[in-house]
C-alpha positions, 0 to 999 in steps of 0.5 A: 486443484492447482492454486495460485497467489495474485499480488495486487499492486497499485502501480507507480509512476517511478520505475524505482517503485515498480522495481521495489514491488517486483523485489517483494514478488520475488521474495514471496514467490520463494516464501510461497513456493507451493503456489503459482505466484504472480503479480499485477498492477491497477494503474500505470504499470504492467502487467495488468491483473488480467494478464497475470491471471491469464498467465496463471490460468494457462499454467493450470491454476484454477483457484487464485488468492488475490492479496492486495498490496495495499495498506489501507481500505480506501477506494482501491481496496473497496472498489477498484480491485474487487471490481477487477477481480469480479470482471476477470473471474467472469471470463473463466467459468472454472476459475475461482478468485478469493480476495484477501483483505488489505493490511490495515490495522495490524500488529505487524504494521504497528511493530514495523513502524516502531522498528523503523523509529528505533532504527533512526534512534540508534543513529542519533544522540540519546533523547528522552522520548517524552521530548520527541513527537511522531508524525505518521504519514498516510497516503490520504484518501476520500474515505474517512474509514481508511483515514481513521485506520491511520489515526488508530495506528498512530494512537497505538504507536503513541501509547506503545512507544511513550513519545510525548505527542503523535499526530497524522499527516497525509501525502495528499487528498486528505487534510492535513498534508505533510507540509501543512502538518509540519508547521503545526507540530513545530509550534510545540515544544518537542525537540525531535520529530520522527516522520514515519511514512506508512508506505510500502515502497518508494515512488512519487508520493514518498519522494514528495514527503521526503522533499517536504521534510528536508525543506522544512528542516532547513528553516526549523530549529527542531530536528525532523527525522525521516524513517524508511518505507516498510519494504520487504521487512519480515514483519510485513511478510508475516502480515501477508501470511496472515492475509493469505490464511484468512483468504484460504479459510474464508476469514478475509472479511472487511470491517464494514462498520464505518464504511461510507458505502454501507452506512450513512457517515457524516459528510458522505451520506450520498455515497451509501449504496454506491455501485462498486465500479473501478475508476482507474480504467483510463490509466491502466498500464499507460506508462510501461510496456509489459515485460512478459506478455502472454504467448508473445515472443520477444524480438527486436521490434518488441525491444525497440517498442519497450525502449520508446515506451510504446 
């Protein structure tokens, strides 16, 4: 049976973010050359998951391992992507889709965050880590389970690197946002603060984080250092190796101990047992024309449409 890997992206309002995702796809295609590897997006960008699966199906793929290119298990990993996969699989009676886990709390992610900090340390004058603080930045979600994973990795990074202090800020949705957390840390005695965004690629949210840090740097006497996105570092690729192994061997189960949809969680009691339905249907593929439509020949008309964004 021919097998494939579907890389499930979120989608970006910035072409730079979409291009960075495609770079990862190209690297993983080479890494997983024994599989048919394709990709899709949840919102804003093309191709949609449905189009990618159709391409793979027409190439003879009958078993797909869907790997979310998602760091933390908010509603995208728990609701939107599973909803899409279940819906798409219902169209093909002879197709099986096994969904892997998001990256989540991972030793690879922890090591990569450490690596990003050390990359910046090498560029700066030596300073005792006890005089430094770290602010881990998560995307932020309405799911306390996903937010708690960011805090767990932050705590492990704090202990493992021996910095004087570490805390969490978010790009949005959750509290505190980066621009709210920066003044709090600024009240402490630490001389240097490493701001570590837990993001795969550049995009609107990461640009906003960097802008907040740059603006705050102009008024503070302390030193705020931004680290780079995780990108296609080998450690991140190893995290995908682990998720693929789990998906192939039936081990890709999400930890539901503190999931607000399975348990009554303080402040979210009414969401227990909520139906698993995607909520991005109104923004699927709205920004970019798909480059490689199934069974469609490209011509002058298609090129003009692509330029105009229609």
